[in-house]
N, C-alpha and C positions, 0 to 999 in steps of 0.2 A: 260600483261594479255589480252587474247582474248576478243573481244567485244561480248556482249550478248544482243540479241533482244527478247523482249516479244511480242507475237502477240495474239490478242483477237478479235473474231468476236462477234457482238452484233445485237440484234433486240429487242427493248423494254426491256432493261436491266437496267433501271434507279435504280432499287432497289439493284442491285448487283455490278455495274461497279466500283464504288468508292472503295469499299473494295477490289475488285479484283486487281485494279491498285496499291493500296497502298501496297499490299502484294508482288508486284514485283518491288518496288521502287529501289531495288538494281541492276536492269538491266540497261544497257547503253541506251537503247531506248525502248519505249513502243508504239506499233502500234495497233490501233483499227480500224477495218473495220466495219462500221455500215450498216446494210441491210435495211435501210429505216424505222427507228424507228419513231413512232408517239408520243413518250414521249421525255424527255430531256436527253436521254442517251449520245448522241454525245456531247452536251454542257458540261455535267458532266465530260466526259472523257477528253475533251479539257482543262477544268479547272484543272484537275489533272496532266496536262503536257504531255498527250499522243499525238501522231501524229495521227489525226483522218482523215479517208477517208470515205466518204459516197458513198456506191455503188449504182448504178442506180436501181438495183433490187436484190431481194433475189435469189441466184442461187442454194441453197442447201448447206449443211454443208461442203462437200468436196471441191467443187469449190470455196466457199467463203473463206475457210481457205487457199487454194492455192493462192488466190488473196492477202491475208494478207502476206503470205510467200514471195511473189514476191516483196513486199515493204520493207522487212527487209534488213538491211545492215550489221548486225553483223556477226561475224564468227560462232556463235552458235545461235540457236533459241529455245526459250521456248514457247510452245503453251499452252494457257489456255482457258477454257470456262469461261464465266463471273461469273458463280456460283462456281468457284473453288478458293482456297486460298493457298498460299505458306507460310508455317510457317517459323520462323527464323531459325530453325534447318534444314529444307529442303533447305532454301536459302543458308546456309553455305555449305551444301553437294553439291548443284548445282555448287557453285563457285569453290569448290575443284575439281569437275569432269571436269569442263571447263578448269581450269588451267592445270590439268594433261593431258587431251586430250587422255585418254587411250582407247577410243572407239569412234565410229561415232554417236552413239545414246544411250540414257539411258531411261529405263523404271523406273517407280516409283509406289509403291503401292498407291491406292486411297481409302480413307476412306470416305464413303458417309453417309449422314444423311437422315432419312425419318421422317418427322414431328418432327424434332428436336432431334431424337435419332440416335446415330451412329450405323450403321448396320454392325455387325461383322460376320454375317452368310448370309443366303438367296442368296448366290452367289454374294454378293456385295463386299466381301473383301477376299483377298487383291486386286483383280481387277487391276492387273498391266497394266499401260498405258504408251505408248512411247510418251513422251512430250518434251524431250530435245534432240536436234540433231544438228549435224554440218551442217551449211547451204551449199547447193550444193550436199549433200549426202542423202537427203530425200525429200519426197513430200507426199501430202495427196491423198488418193484414191478419185475418183470422185463420191462416193456414196452420195445420197441426205441426208441420215441420217446414223448414226453409222459409220462414216468415220474412216479410220485408217491411221497411218503414215507408209509409205513404205520406209524403210531405206536401202540404199546400203552400207553396211559395218557392222562392229562389233557392237553388241548391248549388253550392260551390265545393271545391275540393281542397283538402289539406295535403301537405306533402310528406309529413312524417308518418311512418307505418305503425299500425296497431299490431302487436305481436300476438300470435295465436298458437296454442299448443294442444290441438285436438287429439293427437295420437302420440303418446309417449312410448308405448309398447305395442307390439303387434296384436296382443290380446285386446288392447283398447280399440283397435281397428275392427276386430271381429264383433265386439260388443256393440260398437257404434253402428256397424253395418246392419246388425240384426234389428236394433231399435228403429233406425231411420227407414229401413226397407219396409218394416211393418207399418209405420205411419204413412209412408208414401203409397203403399198398397191400399190402405184404407181410403186415401184421397182419390185414387184412381177408381175404386169401386163406387164411392159416393158420387163421383162425377157422371156416372152412367156409361163410362167408356168401356168398350169390350176389348179384351185382349185374348190372344190365342196362346197355345203351349209354346209356339215357336217365337213369340214376341220377345220373351226373356232371353232366349238364346241369341237371337239376332241383335237385340239391343245391347246385351252384355258384351258381345264381341266388338260391336261398333264403339262402345265406350272405351274399351282397351285401346283400339286403334287411335281414337281421338286423343286420349290421355298420353299415350306413350310416343306416338309418332307425330300427329298433327300439332299437338300442344307441346311438343319437344320434351316429353317426360324423360327420354333417354339421357338428356343433359343433366338430370338430377341424380344420375348414378344408379346404384343398386336400389336405393330407396325409391327412385322414380319408377322402377319396374314393380316394386312391391305396391306402390300406390296405384299404378295402372291396374294391376290385378285386383286390388281391393275395390276400386271404383267399378270394375267390370262385374265383380261378384255382387256388389250392392245393387247394381242395375238389374242383374239377372234375378236375384231373389225378390226384388220389388215387384217385378212383373209376374213371377211364378206365384208369389203369395196372392197377388190380385187375381190371377187365373183360378187358383184354388178357392178363393173366397167367392168368386162368381159362380163356381160349381157347388157351393155350399159345403166345401171341405176344408176351408181355411179357419 
């Protein structure tokens, strides 16, 4: 049976890391790269039997995950975020895929919750993500946020969903929006792309229309409306922060 490594990057994930690591207990090794948490994330991960490396500084999601990947020793790698969980049925499907070795990478559907409710519309499902791949055949893009796996080889899909709990409370959404919009604004500025004051307004409004109407967010109930507003605000602040940075005021 080929060896399987689970890799997780963290920063202040004390609330999530134990459950995350418990869900991948079937893996041969579990590696956590902590980006300077000021809570007890690293200690909790160590107590769960993970191999913990504390990075000197937060490098961004892509670079941080590539660091974790470089520490893996398994034939296959399963990459998770701290707020994601592998069910028993998905674990069985992963083990079968690794044993068969019929591809170099596997995507899996991801079912995310927003304030406790699974979101089956709003553009959040099935949200296929490539998280299982043969080591040496894939790496992460260097994006500061919304990084992706670049796989050199055949990619197939699993059927069981990966569960994702990014927003348990509305406060989590606000904090997440601030962090991600700052990182995306930095990416816009570094790309040399110019934005205007009205870009954020128009893009934010269009994001709400896409999430709530085009992607059927209204079928997700009240939480669907909250998510559409949160997505719109994130887009608005992303472009406004970029506009301010380009004017030397960000």
